[in-house]
MDAnalysis code that builds the backbone (N, CA, C; Angstrom):
import MDAnalysis as mda
import numpy as np

u = mda.Universe.empty(720, n_residues=240, atom_resindex=np.repeat(np.arange(240), 3), trajectory=True)
u.add_TopologyAttr("name", ["N", "CA", "C"] * 240)
u.add_TopologyAttr("resid", np.arange(1, 241))
u.add_TopologyAttr("resname", ["UNK", "UNK", "UNK", "UNK", "UNK", "UNK", "UNK", "UNK", "UNK", "UNK", "UNK", "UNK", "UNK", "UNK", "UNK", "UNK", "UNK", "UNK", "UNK", "UNK", "UNK", "UNK", "UNK", "UNK", "UNK", "UNK", "UNK", "UNK", "UNK", "UNK", "UNK", "UNK", "UNK", "UNK", "UNK", "UNK", "UNK", "UNK", "UNK", "UNK", "UNK", "UNK", "UNK", "UNK", "UNK", "UNK", "UNK", "UNK", "UNK", "UNK", "UNK", "UNK", "UNK", "UNK", "UNK", "UNK", "UNK", "UNK", "UNK", "UNK", "UNK", "UNK", "UNK", "UNK", "UNK", "UNK", "UNK", "UNK", "UNK", "UNK", "UNK", "UNK", "UNK", "UNK", "UNK", "UNK", "UNK", "UNK", "UNK", "UNK", "UNK", "UNK", "UNK", "UNK", "UNK", "UNK", "UNK", "UNK", "UNK", "UNK", "UNK", "UNK", "UNK", "UNK", "UNK", "UNK", "UNK", "UNK", "UNK", "UNK", "UNK", "UNK", "UNK", "UNK", "UNK", "UNK", "UNK", "UNK", "UNK", "UNK", "UNK", "UNK", "UNK", "UNK", "UNK", "UNK", "UNK", "UNK", "UNK", "UNK", "UNK", "UNK", "UNK", "UNK", "UNK", "UNK", "UNK", "UNK", "UNK", "UNK", "UNK", "UNK", "UNK", "UNK", "UNK", "UNK", "UNK", "UNK", "UNK", "UNK", "UNK", "UNK", "UNK", "UNK", "UNK", "UNK", "UNK", "UNK", "UNK", "UNK", "UNK", "UNK", "UNK", "UNK", "UNK", "UNK", "UNK", "UNK", "UNK", "UNK", "UNK", "UNK", "UNK", "UNK", "UNK", "UNK", "UNK", "UNK", "UNK", "UNK", "UNK", "UNK", "UNK", "UNK", "UNK", "UNK", "UNK", "UNK", "UNK", "UNK", "UNK", "UNK", "UNK", "UNK", "UNK", "UNK", "UNK", "UNK", "UNK", "UNK", "UNK", "UNK", "UNK", "UNK", "UNK", "UNK", "UNK", "UNK", "UNK", "UNK", "UNK", "UNK", "UNK", "UNK", "UNK", "UNK", "UNK", "UNK", "UNK", "UNK", "UNK", "UNK", "UNK", "UNK", "UNK", "UNK", "UNK", "UNK", "UNK", "UNK", "UNK", "UNK", "UNK", "UNK", "UNK", "UNK", "UNK", "UNK", "UNK", "UNK", "UNK", "UNK", "UNK", "UNK", "UNK", "UNK", "UNK", "UNK", "UNK", "UNK"])
u.atoms.positions = np.array([
    [-83.271, 13.838, 130.128],
    [-83.705, 12.588, 130.762],
    [-83.312, 12.594, 132.205],
    [-84.162, 12.147, 133.073],
    [-83.873, 12.194, 134.532],
    [-82.850, 11.192, 134.914],
    [-81.916, 11.608, 135.835],
    [-80.880, 10.689, 136.300],
    [-81.522, 9.592, 137.200],
    [-82.720, 9.792, 137.637],
    [-83.417, 8.756, 138.442],
    [-84.084, 7.723, 137.597],
    [-84.619, 8.121, 136.438],
    [-85.378, 7.227, 135.565],
    [-84.443, 6.455, 134.552],
    [-83.358, 7.069, 134.172],
    [-82.597, 6.474, 133.124],
    [-82.007, 5.121, 133.461],
    [-81.584, 4.807, 134.707],
    [-81.149, 3.416, 134.974],
    [-82.262, 2.418, 134.751],
    [-83.506, 2.784, 135.110],
    [-84.593, 1.863, 134.882],
    [-84.902, 1.728, 133.400],
    [-84.845, 2.831, 132.719],
    [-85.110, 2.745, 131.257],
    [-84.078, 1.893, 130.538],
    [-82.808, 2.050, 130.911],
    [-81.779, 1.199, 130.348],
    [-81.941, -0.279, 130.740],
    [-82.300, -0.529, 131.985],
    [-82.461, -1.884, 132.491],
    [-83.493, -2.655, 131.654],
    [-84.613, -2.024, 131.344],
    [-85.672, -2.650, 130.574],
    [-85.484, -2.405, 129.069],
    [-84.998, -1.241, 128.765],
    [-84.986, -0.796, 127.368],
    [-83.964, -1.505, 126.490],
    [-82.910, -1.988, 127.087],
    [-81.854, -2.655, 126.217],
    [-82.507, -3.838, 125.485],
    [-83.272, -4.702, 126.207],
    [-83.853, -5.851, 125.562],
    [-84.875, -5.394, 124.528],
    [-85.676, -4.324, 124.840],
    [-86.600, -3.829, 123.897],
    [-85.918, -3.264, 122.656],
    [-84.805, -2.717, 122.777],
    [-84.035, -2.228, 121.624],
    [-83.594, -3.358, 120.754],
    [-83.156, -4.467, 121.327],
    [-82.835, -5.621, 120.523],
    [-84.004, -6.047, 119.623],
    [-85.186, -6.088, 120.188],
    [-86.403, -6.493, 119.459],
    [-86.725, -5.417, 118.395],
    [-86.597, -4.151, 118.817],
    [-86.869, -3.087, 117.850],
    [-86.005, -3.162, 116.593],
    [-84.687, -3.306, 116.857],
    [-83.809, -3.300, 115.639],
    [-83.938, -4.598, 114.820],
    [-84.231, -5.721, 115.542],
    [-84.505, -6.934, 114.757],
    [-85.765, -6.719, 113.910],
    [-86.766, -6.076, 114.482],
    [-87.997, -5.791, 113.707],
    [-87.736, -4.956, 112.465],
    [-86.793, -3.966, 112.588],
    [-86.428, -3.118, 111.452],
    [-85.782, -3.962, 110.338],
    [-84.917, -4.918, 110.772],
    [-84.289, -5.782, 109.782],
    [-85.395, -6.602, 109.123],
    [-86.286, -7.148, 109.910],
    [-87.407, -7.962, 109.357],
    [-88.262, -7.169, 108.422],
    [-88.516, -5.949, 108.780],
    [-89.294, -5.065, 107.915],
    [-88.642, -4.827, 106.579],
    [-87.341, -4.646, 106.638],
    [-86.592, -4.439, 105.402],
    [-86.627, -5.604, 104.477],
    [-86.523, -6.803, 105.055],
    [-86.546, -7.997, 104.244],
    [-87.968, -8.249, 103.697],
    [-88.960, -7.946, 104.551],
    [-90.330, -8.109, 104.078],
    [-90.648, -7.197, 102.951],
    [-90.178, -5.896, 102.995],
    [-90.413, -5.012, 101.910],
    [-89.630, -5.429, 100.659],
    [-88.558, -6.184, 100.811],
    [-87.815, -6.621, 99.641],
    [-88.386, -7.912, 99.094],
    [-89.451, -8.467, 99.734],
    [-90.170, -9.587, 99.175],
    [-89.887, -10.941, 99.849],
    [-89.060, -10.977, 100.964],
    [-88.786, -12.191, 101.581],
    [-90.014, -12.876, 102.149],
    [-90.070, -14.177, 101.996],
    [-91.251, -14.984, 102.458],
    [-91.106, -15.335, 103.954],
    [-89.850, -15.186, 104.498],
    [-89.584, -15.485, 105.879],
    [-88.814, -14.372, 106.491],
    [-89.371, -13.167, 106.406],
    [-88.661, -11.963, 106.788],
    [-88.177, -11.953, 108.238],
    [-89.010, -12.523, 109.181],
    [-88.591, -12.438, 110.580],
    [-87.351, -13.329, 110.793],
    [-87.386, -14.518, 110.268],
    [-86.270, -15.448, 110.459],
    [-85.021, -14.902, 109.684],
    [-85.195, -14.342, 108.520],
    [-84.054, -13.811, 107.779],
    [-83.468, -12.562, 108.556],
    [-84.368, -11.715, 109.029],
    [-83.923, -10.562, 109.812],
    [-83.216, -10.981, 111.119],
    [-83.705, -12.037, 111.728],
    [-83.140, -12.504, 112.953],
    [-81.672, -12.952, 112.818],
    [-81.316, -13.404, 111.592],
    [-79.927, -13.867, 111.359],
    [-78.952, -12.699, 111.469],
    [-79.412, -11.463, 111.361],
    [-78.615, -10.245, 111.431],
    [-78.505, -9.734, 112.846],
    [-78.752, -10.578, 113.826],
    [-78.796, -10.061, 115.250],
    [-77.522, -9.439, 115.713],
    [-76.286, -9.852, 115.231],
    [-75.127, -9.084, 115.711],
    [-75.241, -7.600, 115.418],
    [-75.944, -7.184, 114.332],
    [-76.028, -5.753, 114.021],
    [-77.132, -5.119, 114.850],
    [-78.173, -5.889, 115.213],
    [-79.142, -5.398, 116.129],
    [-78.515, -5.101, 117.494],
    [-77.620, -6.015, 117.934],
    [-76.892, -5.772, 119.145],
    [-75.987, -4.611, 119.048],
    [-75.267, -4.486, 117.936],
    [-74.363, -3.355, 117.756],
    [-75.106, -2.013, 117.760],
    [-76.210, -1.932, 117.094],
    [-77.007, -0.690, 117.079],
    [-77.585, -0.418, 118.485],
    [-77.989, -1.386, 119.210],
    [-78.457, -1.187, 120.545],
    [-77.319, -0.696, 121.427],
    [-76.166, -1.237, 121.281],
    [-75.013, -0.804, 122.086],
    [-74.640, 0.643, 121.777],
    [-74.738, 1.048, 120.590],
    [-74.482, 2.468, 120.239],
    [-75.428, 3.388, 120.882],
    [-76.723, 3.005, 120.906],
    [-77.744, 3.839, 121.574],
    [-77.445, 3.905, 123.076],
    [-77.212, 2.740, 123.639],
    [-76.912, 2.687, 125.105],
    [-75.664, 3.484, 125.497],
    [-74.628, 3.312, 124.632],
    [-73.405, 4.038, 124.827],
    [-73.637, 5.519, 124.864],
    [-74.369, 6.039, 123.874],
    [-74.664, 7.463, 123.762],
    [-75.412, 7.946, 125.045],
    [-76.383, 7.158, 125.456],
    [-77.156, 7.572, 126.630],
    [-76.267, 7.573, 127.905],
    [-75.424, 6.584, 128.021],
    [-74.578, 6.563, 129.293],
    [-73.579, 7.708, 129.240],
    [-72.958, 8.001, 128.116],
    [-72.066, 9.117, 128.023],
    [-72.729, 10.406, 128.417],
    [-73.998, 10.590, 127.945],
    [-74.780, 11.789, 128.239],
    [-75.103, 11.855, 129.724],
    [-75.513, 10.728, 130.283],
    [-75.912, 10.744, 131.681],
    [-74.718, 10.906, 132.617],
    [-73.636, 10.300, 132.286],
    [-72.398, 10.526, 133.071],
    [-72.016, 12.032, 133.066],
    [-72.155, 12.629, 131.886],
    [-71.804, 14.058, 131.736],
    [-72.761, 14.879, 132.631],
    [-74.048, 14.523, 132.692],
    [-74.977, 15.256, 133.520],
    [-74.563, 15.198, 135.006],
    [-73.899, 14.097, 135.379],
    [-73.478, 13.912, 136.756],
    [-72.018, 14.502, 137.009],
    [-71.523, 15.175, 135.977],
    [-70.228, 15.806, 136.154],
    [-69.061, 14.759, 136.003],
    [-69.342, 13.596, 135.391],
    [-68.310, 12.574, 135.255],
    [-68.024, 12.272, 133.801],
    [-67.033, 11.472, 133.530],
    [-66.700, 11.047, 132.197],
    [-66.906, 9.482, 132.100],
    [-67.722, 9.075, 131.149],
    [-68.016, 7.645, 130.996],
    [-66.694, 6.852, 130.852],
    [-65.778, 7.363, 130.091],
    [-64.525, 6.566, 129.721],
    [-63.667, 6.371, 130.950],
    [-63.869, 7.142, 132.034],
    [-63.056, 6.951, 133.233],
    [-63.352, 5.602, 133.895],
    [-64.471, 5.005, 133.634],
    [-64.760, 3.728, 134.314],
    [-63.868, 2.635, 133.820],
    [-63.207, 2.867, 132.661],
    [-62.312, 1.880, 132.069],
    [-60.822, 2.170, 132.453],
    [-60.598, 3.086, 133.274],
    [-59.280, 3.495, 133.659],
    [-58.727, 2.441, 134.679],
    [-57.529, 1.896, 134.330],
    [-56.896, 0.897, 135.266],
    [-56.234, 1.679, 136.361],
    [-56.501, 1.205, 137.592],
    [-55.849, 1.774, 138.811],
    [-54.505, 1.121, 139.002],
    [-53.452, 1.863, 138.662],
    [-52.129, 1.235, 138.665],
    [-51.735, 0.733, 139.992],
    [-52.164, 1.392, 141.045],
    [-51.739, 0.936, 142.395],
    [-52.248, -0.381, 142.778],
    [-53.290, -0.902, 142.134],
    [-53.896, -2.192, 142.554],
    [-53.877, -3.193, 141.434],
    [-53.056, -2.992, 140.393],
    [-53.027, -3.936, 139.284],
    [-52.740, -5.329, 139.672],
    [-51.753, -5.550, 140.567],
    [-51.434, -6.900, 140.983],
    [-52.587, -7.597, 141.712],
    [-53.178, -6.871, 142.641],
    [-54.329, -7.444, 143.406],
    [-55.519, -7.749, 142.434],
    [-55.715, -6.828, 141.533],
    [-56.879, -6.936, 140.629],
    [-56.665, -8.104, 139.667],
    [-55.504, -8.295, 139.119],
    [-55.199, -9.419, 138.218],
    [-55.357, -10.739, 139.006],
    [-54.863, -10.750, 140.195],
    [-55.000, -11.973, 141.057],
    [-56.444, -12.313, 141.290],
    [-57.224, -11.309, 141.637],
    [-58.691, -11.539, 141.860],
    [-59.332, -12.023, 140.550],
    [-58.951, -11.422, 139.395],
    [-59.472, -11.820, 138.161],
    [-59.190, -13.259, 137.819],
    [-57.941, -13.645, 138.039],
    [-57.576, -14.993, 137.717],
    [-58.237, -15.999, 138.637],
    [-58.436, -15.673, 139.930],
    [-59.129, -16.515, 140.830],
    [-60.540, -16.668, 140.439],
    [-61.159, -15.590, 139.962],
    [-62.576, -15.607, 139.574],
    [-62.834, -16.574, 138.383],
    [-61.813, -16.790, 137.524],
    [-61.993, -17.599, 136.354],
    [-62.375, -19.021, 136.729],
    [-61.911, -19.409, 137.959],
    [-62.266, -20.758, 138.378],
    [-63.761, -20.952, 138.402],
    [-64.514, -19.901, 138.705],
    [-65.978, -19.964, 138.774],
    [-66.624, -19.486, 137.420],
    [-66.212, -18.260, 136.998],
    [-66.917, -17.702, 135.872],
    [-66.580, -18.416, 134.538],
    [-65.441, -19.083, 134.438],
    [-65.087, -19.794, 133.242],
    [-66.068, -20.931, 132.959],
    [-66.233, -21.871, 133.910],
    [-67.228, -22.935, 133.754],
    [-68.642, -22.426, 133.639],
    [-69.035, -21.376, 134.300],
    [-70.377, -20.829, 134.258],
    [-70.678, -20.207, 132.947],
    [-69.653, -19.743, 132.255],
    [-69.870, -19.190, 130.927],
    [-70.048, -20.195, 129.836],
    [-69.709, -21.489, 130.161],
    [-69.706, -22.537, 129.092],
    [-70.680, -23.644, 129.385],
    [-70.644, -24.249, 130.599],
    [-71.456, -25.423, 130.833],
    [-72.932, -25.287, 130.800],
    [-73.488, -24.186, 131.373],
    [-74.937, -24.007, 131.256],
    [-75.461, -24.034, 129.811],
    [-74.634, -23.391, 128.948],
    [-74.898, -23.367, 127.518],
    [-75.125, -24.772, 126.978],
    [-74.065, -25.565, 127.211],
    [-74.006, -26.952, 126.644],
    [-75.064, -27.850, 127.319],
    [-75.172, -27.783, 128.609],
    [-76.127, -28.608, 129.354],
    [-77.547, -28.348, 128.970],
    [-77.896, -27.036, 128.909],
    [-79.253, -26.695, 128.566],
    [-79.575, -27.123, 127.125],
    [-78.654, -26.959, 126.191],
    [-78.852, -27.348, 124.838],
    [-79.169, -28.869, 124.728],
    [-78.446, -29.637, 125.550],
    [-78.671, -31.066, 125.609],
    [-80.052, -31.459, 126.162],
    [-80.528, -30.645, 127.113],
    [-81.833, -30.983, 127.723],
    [-82.982, -30.475, 126.803],
    [-82.844, -29.320, 126.207],
    [-83.934, -28.699, 125.472],
    [-84.085, -29.127, 124.064],
    [-83.016, -29.676, 123.484],
    [-83.049, -30.015, 122.071],
    [-82.606, -31.481, 121.914],
    [-83.250, -32.182, 121.004],
    [-82.804, -33.584, 120.699],
    [-81.461, -33.636, 120.213],
    [-81.091, -32.665, 119.408],
    [-79.716, -32.553, 118.915],
    [-79.202, -31.136, 119.332],
    [-78.249, -31.070, 120.252],
    [-77.720, -29.722, 120.705],
    [-77.268, -28.804, 119.555],
    [-76.807, -29.422, 118.450],
    [-76.334, -28.564, 117.335],
    [-77.507, -27.797, 116.726],
    [-78.760, -28.228, 116.978],
    [-79.898, -27.483, 116.461],
    [-79.911, -26.099, 117.055],
    [-79.600, -25.945, 118.392],
    [-79.606, -24.658, 119.022],
    [-78.552, -23.742, 118.340],
    [-77.349, -24.280, 118.153],
    [-76.297, -23.493, 117.494],
    [-76.663, -23.026, 116.113],
    [-77.331, -23.927, 115.345],
    [-77.735, -23.619, 113.972],
    [-78.788, -22.522, 113.930],
    [-79.649, -22.464, 114.953],
    [-80.630, -21.403, 115.036],
    [-79.995, -20.059, 115.388],
    [-78.953, -20.187, 116.198],
    [-78.247, -18.917, 116.711],
    [-77.340, -18.338, 115.608],
    [-76.617, -19.173, 114.962],
    [-75.596, -18.716, 114.006],
    [-75.996, -19.096, 112.593],
    [-76.596, -18.152, 111.900],
    [-77.077, -18.366, 110.547],
    [-76.082, -17.738, 109.568],
    [-76.010, -18.282, 108.322],
    [-75.083, -17.685, 107.322],
    [-75.429, -16.229, 106.984],
    [-74.335, -15.465, 106.830],
    [-74.482, -14.068, 106.470],
    [-73.529, -13.799, 105.331],
    [-73.762, -12.755, 104.537],
    [-72.695, -12.363, 103.504],
    [-71.340, -12.118, 104.137],
    [-70.322, -12.328, 103.339],
    [-68.953, -12.244, 103.899],
    [-68.691, -10.797, 104.457],
    [-69.111, -9.803, 103.712],
    [-68.924, -8.446, 104.210],
    [-69.569, -8.185, 105.576],
    [-70.791, -8.776, 105.789],
    [-71.464, -8.650, 107.034],
    [-70.736, -9.360, 108.116],
    [-70.218, -10.574, 107.784],
    [-69.474, -11.320, 108.747],
    [-68.286, -10.568, 109.258],
    [-67.533, -9.985, 108.314],
    [-66.331, -9.237, 108.707],
    [-66.687, -8.025, 109.513],
    [-67.749, -7.302, 109.154],
    [-68.196, -6.183, 109.918],
    [-68.606, -6.602, 111.334],
    [-69.336, -7.693, 111.431],
    [-69.799, -8.151, 112.764],
    [-68.617, -8.562, 113.649],
    [-67.595, -9.132, 113.045],
    [-66.416, -9.569, 113.853],
    [-65.745, -8.348, 114.464],
    [-65.816, -7.185, 113.804],
    [-65.224, -5.978, 114.329],
    [-66.167, -5.258, 115.274],
    [-67.407, -5.053, 114.883],
    [-68.302, -4.157, 115.599],
    [-68.982, -4.840, 116.779],
    [-69.400, -6.078, 116.649],
    [-70.149, -6.780, 117.645],
    [-69.351, -6.898, 118.994],
    [-68.172, -7.515, 118.970],
    [-67.409, -7.674, 120.204],
    [-66.888, -6.360, 120.766],
    [-66.540, -5.394, 119.907],
    [-66.011, -4.129, 120.362],
    [-67.165, -3.347, 121.136],
    [-68.347, -3.235, 120.556],
    [-69.382, -2.511, 121.279],
    [-69.912, -3.299, 122.532],
    [-69.853, -4.573, 122.461],
    [-70.226, -5.371, 123.605],
    [-69.264, -5.174, 124.776],
    [-67.975, -5.162, 124.490],
    [-66.995, -4.849, 125.535],
    [-67.085, -3.535, 126.120],
    [-67.487, -2.518, 125.357],
    [-67.598, -1.156, 125.862],
    [-68.925, -0.980, 126.596],
    [-69.922, -1.685, 126.382],
    [-71.269, -1.331, 126.841],
    [-71.877, -2.273, 127.863],
    [-71.903, -3.596, 127.571],
    [-72.771, -4.479, 128.327],
    [-72.505, -4.495, 129.837],
    [-71.316, -4.934, 130.241],
    [-71.073, -4.998, 131.692],
    [-71.155, -3.601, 132.312],
    [-70.624, -2.653, 131.597],
    [-70.652, -1.258, 132.128],
    [-72.085, -0.758, 132.374],
    [-73.005, -1.080, 131.434],
    [-74.401, -0.657, 131.602],
    [-75.013, -1.286, 132.827],
    [-74.965, -2.606, 132.926],
    [-75.732, -3.278, 133.966],
    [-75.084, -3.127, 135.354],
    [-73.766, -3.137, 135.421],
    [-73.169, -3.255, 136.756],
    [-72.396, -2.029, 137.207],
    [-72.040, -1.155, 136.306],
    [-71.361, 0.083, 136.659],
    [-72.302, 1.238, 136.621],
    [-73.214, 1.340, 135.622],
    [-74.148, 2.422, 135.607],
    [-75.420, 2.116, 136.330],
    [-76.108, 0.969, 135.936],
    [-77.468, 0.758, 136.538],
    [-77.349, 0.328, 138.010],
    [-76.514, -0.677, 138.280],
    [-76.505, -1.257, 139.602],
    [-76.275, -0.271, 140.753],
    [-75.338, 0.654, 140.730],
    [-75.219, 1.592, 141.831],
    [-76.296, 2.564, 141.984],
    [-77.091, 2.736, 140.905],
    [-78.082, 3.852, 140.860],
    [-79.479, 3.376, 141.196],
    [-79.733, 2.069, 141.360],
    [-81.054, 1.624, 141.707],
    [-81.363, 1.957, 143.112],
    [-82.615, 2.295, 143.348],
    [-83.125, 2.614, 144.684],
    [-83.240, 1.295, 145.457],
    [-82.364, 1.118, 146.462],
    [-82.338, -0.183, 147.159],
    [-83.088, -0.179, 148.488],
    [-83.812, 0.838, 148.833],
    [-84.409, 0.999, 150.131],
    [-85.349, -0.124, 150.547],
    [-86.262, -0.557, 149.583],
    [-87.095, -1.692, 150.039],
    [-86.383, -3.019, 150.322],
    [-85.307, -3.279, 149.551],
    [-84.600, -4.529, 149.762],
    [-83.131, -4.222, 149.824],
    [-82.587, -3.716, 150.930],
    [-81.225, -3.330, 150.990],
    [-80.235, -4.344, 150.450],
    [-79.368, -3.939, 149.624],
    [-78.216, -4.780, 149.100],
    [-78.759, -6.044, 148.285],
    [-80.003, -6.032, 147.927],
    [-80.528, -7.170, 147.174],
    [-80.978, -6.799, 145.773],
    [-81.916, -5.823, 145.677],
    [-82.424, -5.519, 144.365],
    [-81.366, -4.966, 143.480],
    [-80.465, -4.070, 143.878],
    [-79.445, -3.594, 142.957],
    [-78.502, -4.708, 142.386],
    [-78.407, -5.828, 143.133],
    [-77.586, -6.883, 142.660],
    [-78.374, -7.806, 141.743],
    [-79.603, -8.182, 142.155],
    [-80.335, -9.165, 141.458],
    [-80.884, -8.676, 140.086],
    [-81.447, -7.499, 140.077],
    [-82.101, -7.054, 138.818],
    [-81.128, -6.904, 137.629],
    [-80.024, -6.208, 137.821],
    [-79.092, -6.111, 136.712],
    [-78.610, -7.452, 136.187],
    [-78.277, -8.358, 137.102],
    [-77.823, -9.716, 136.707],
    [-78.947, -10.470, 136.021],
    [-80.108, -10.405, 136.515],
    [-81.265, -11.042, 135.957],
    [-81.541, -10.552, 134.519],
    [-81.494, -9.212, 134.307],
    [-81.816, -8.687, 133.021],
    [-80.599, -9.006, 132.043],
    [-79.360, -9.005, 132.570],
    [-78.273, -9.345, 131.683],
    [-78.393, -10.734, 131.172],
    [-78.849, -11.642, 132.009],
    [-78.985, -13.053, 131.600],
    [-80.214, -13.175, 130.681],
    [-81.381, -12.654, 131.057],
    [-82.591, -12.882, 130.291],
    [-82.645, -12.132, 128.966],
    [-81.862, -11.039, 128.793],
    [-81.882, -10.249, 127.609],
    [-81.566, -11.161, 126.363],
    [-80.822, -12.215, 126.624],
    [-80.415, -13.045, 125.464],
    [-81.540, -13.733, 124.755],
    [-82.735, -13.788, 125.410],
    [-83.870, -14.364, 124.716],
    [-84.267, -13.538, 123.508],
    [-83.864, -12.281, 123.446],
    [-84.134, -11.461, 122.267],
    [-82.971, -11.317, 121.326],
    [-81.957, -12.183, 121.490],
    [-80.690, -12.090, 120.694],
    [-80.408, -13.478, 120.106],
    [-81.085, -13.895, 119.011],
    [-82.176, -13.154, 118.360],
    [-83.495, -13.644, 119.018],
    [-84.558, -12.986, 118.670],
    [-85.914, -13.412, 119.134],
    [-86.527, -14.316, 118.080],
    [-86.573, -15.567, 118.404],
    [-87.261, -16.550, 117.526],
    [-88.359, -17.205, 118.311],
    [-89.460, -17.404, 117.666],
    [-90.677, -17.939, 118.331],
    [-90.567, -19.465, 118.456],
    [-89.584, -19.845, 119.178],
    [-89.287, -21.276, 119.373],
    [-89.039, -21.476, 120.827],
    [-89.959, -22.128, 121.592],
    [-89.839, -22.090, 123.057],
    [-88.536, -22.682, 123.583],
    [-88.120, -23.922, 123.076],
    [-86.786, -24.379, 123.588],
    [-85.667, -23.382, 123.376],
    [-85.658, -22.737, 122.208],
    [-84.593, -21.772, 121.905],
    [-84.722, -20.618, 122.833],
    [-85.922, -20.085, 123.104],
    [-86.084, -18.938, 123.997],
    [-85.578, -19.319, 125.422],
    [-85.910, -20.465, 125.885],
    [-85.475, -20.924, 127.213],
    [-83.992, -21.112, 127.279],
    [-83.426, -21.648, 126.253],
    [-81.994, -21.796, 126.183],
    [-81.261, -20.498, 126.190],
    [-81.735, -19.511, 125.400],
    [-81.050, -18.248, 125.368],
    [-81.259, -17.428, 126.728],
    [-82.445, -17.595, 127.286],
    [-82.759, -16.829, 128.516],
    [-81.964, -17.280, 129.686],
    [-81.693, -18.608, 129.736],
    [-81.119, -19.177, 130.964],
    [-79.569, -19.490, 130.873],
    [-79.067, -19.546, 129.620],
    [-77.709, -20.046, 129.391],
    [-76.645, -19.197, 130.136],
    [-76.825, -17.897, 130.202],
    [-75.846, -17.012, 130.808],
    [-76.238, -16.442, 132.205],
    [-77.410, -16.901, 132.698],
    [-77.848, -16.379, 133.944],
    [-76.939, -16.614, 135.134],
    [-76.461, -17.800, 135.362],
    [-75.511, -18.011, 136.470],
    [-74.245, -17.163, 136.265],
    [-73.766, -17.101, 135.055],
    [-72.572, -16.349, 134.749],
    [-72.782, -14.839, 135.111],
    [-73.977, -14.351, 134.729],
    [-74.287, -12.916, 134.971],
    [-74.349, -12.632, 136.485],
    [-74.911, -13.552, 137.226],
    [-75.002, -13.332, 138.706],
    [-73.629, -13.212, 139.314],
    [-72.799, -14.159, 138.937],
    [-71.440, -14.128, 139.525],
    [-70.640, -12.954, 139.100],
    [-70.708, -12.565, 137.838],
    [-69.999, -11.333, 137.384],
    [-70.529, -10.086, 138.107],
    [-71.859, -10.061, 138.313],
    [-72.462, -8.942, 139.001],
    [-71.931, -8.830, 140.409],
    [-71.839, -9.947, 141.096],
    [-71.322, -9.999, 142.480],
    [-69.802, -9.532, 142.443],
    [-69.117, -10.020, 141.478],
    [-67.720, -9.627, 141.403],
    [-67.539, -8.091, 141.201],
    [-68.297, -7.495, 140.335],
    [-68.186, -6.034, 140.075],
    [-68.857, -5.198, 141.186],
    [-69.791, -5.807, 141.901],
    [-70.246, -5.137, 143.116],
    [-69.240, -5.040, 144.155],
    [-68.505, -6.136, 144.293],
    [-67.416, -6.203, 145.289],
    [-66.189, -5.320, 144.896],
    [-65.841, -5.362, 143.611],
    [-64.668, -4.657, 143.163],
    [-64.898, -4.008, 141.774],
    [-65.576, -2.879, 141.698],
    [-65.905, -2.263, 140.393],
    [-64.707, -1.949, 139.513],
    [-63.551, -1.770, 140.132],
    [-62.366, -1.477, 139.338],
    [-61.858, -2.640, 138.462],
    [-62.543, -3.810, 138.650],
    [-62.205, -4.936, 137.724],
    [-62.835, -4.799, 136.374],
    [-63.670, -3.786, 136.160],
    [-64.397, -3.644, 134.863],
    [-63.455, -3.610, 133.678],
    [-62.375, -2.832, 133.704],
    [-61.479, -2.808, 132.462],
    [-61.007, -4.196, 132.044],
    [-60.676, -5.034, 133.075],
    [-60.205, -6.393, 132.733],
    [-61.337, -7.278, 132.260],
    [-62.397, -7.150, 132.924],
    [-63.613, -8.045, 132.519],
    [-64.159, -7.615, 131.137],
    [-63.994, -6.315, 130.873],
    [-64.471, -5.819, 129.516],
    [-63.585, -6.406, 128.446],
    [-62.275, -6.583, 128.695],
    [-61.404, -7.199, 127.754],
    [-61.775, -8.720, 127.560],
    [-62.005, -9.369, 128.675],
    [-62.438, -10.739, 128.641],
    [-63.724, -10.894, 127.828],
    [-64.626, -10.003, 128.110],
    [-65.918, -9.993, 127.371],
    [-65.770, -9.797, 125.902],
    [-64.852, -8.858, 125.545],
    [-64.559, -8.605, 124.161],
    [-63.987, -9.859, 123.507],
    [-63.077, -10.537, 124.161],
    [-62.407, -11.726, 123.572],
    [-63.409, -12.895, 123.447],
    [-64.298, -13.002, 124.417],
    [-65.345, -14.029, 124.305],
    [-66.239, -13.796, 123.104],
    [-66.630, -12.571, 122.970],
    [-67.573, -12.258, 121.840],
    [-66.810, -12.298, 120.481],
    [-65.526, -11.961, 120.507],
    [-64.772, -12.011, 119.282],
    [-64.636, -13.505, 118.843],
    [-64.386, -14.386, 119.752],
    [-64.283, -15.842, 119.354],
    [-65.602, -16.337, 118.855],
    [-66.700, -15.805, 119.457],
    [-68.030, -16.273, 119.043],
    [-68.313, -15.692, 117.598],
    [-67.929, -14.437, 117.367],
    [-68.254, -13.818, 116.059],
    [-67.580, -14.588, 114.899],
    [-66.453, -15.188, 115.170],
    [-65.759, -15.926, 114.134],
    [-66.616, -17.182, 113.751],
    [-67.499, -17.620, 114.580],
    [-68.324, -18.783, 114.189],
    [-69.226, -18.479, 113.020],
    [-69.499, -17.148, 112.738],
    [-70.263, -16.824, 111.521],
    [-69.499, -17.171, 110.280],
    [-68.185, -17.156, 110.370],
    [-67.382, -17.538, 109.229],
    [-67.600, -19.029, 108.844],
    [-67.609, -19.844, 109.934],
    [-67.798, -21.266, 109.695],
    [-69.192, -21.593, 109.204],
    [-70.133, -20.775, 109.684],
    [-71.525, -20.962, 109.236],
    [-71.721, -20.711, 107.780],
    [-71.035, -19.676, 107.310],
    [-71.219, -19.226, 105.908],
    [-70.250, -19.904, 104.920],
    [-69.038, -20.222, 105.454],
    [-67.985, -20.734, 104.531],
    [-67.319, -21.998, 105.110],
])
């Protein structure tokens, strides 16, 4: 695979992979006789995300190797700048903390008569074994892949000549935010708008932060893991 085309493939392909794996789950439930196979398959979206992450991880490891680099080196903490990096991270929480929470809540209030409707569509009951597996696999693979893909792999490799310093910043953040419309993909317009827009401001600010200081990735990856871990536990409350 070409090192020039792979960033574009990953930029668009990650969202398509979400839909592809959700379709496989839906197909499986349809073959088993489910009358609402798409909705039932959509409930398993943490595993569609996990499978997508594994594909993206394999591709990035391979492409880094082609460039004579090691993927795992992007998570190496630079000891000489730990103090400065932690200070920058803490300062950034003043902005990224509210942006990761309030658009979610405000949009749900605008788009749904009852904001809890949005959460009920997003978090559906799963078997206990699936819940436990998702608590482990979903946040771990998200922390290893998502920010790294959009802002460490794709962003520096986009051809920025037509729009210097603009397209490499805007496109990865835009796709990071909009990809959520397929996680899960439900044919419900308010839900699609809610998922597509809820993390867009957060994605733009995180993209700017990693463009300014890429060495913050290890710290932000841990934050991302913890955010998704806390969310994954919501499946326990949905089922039990």
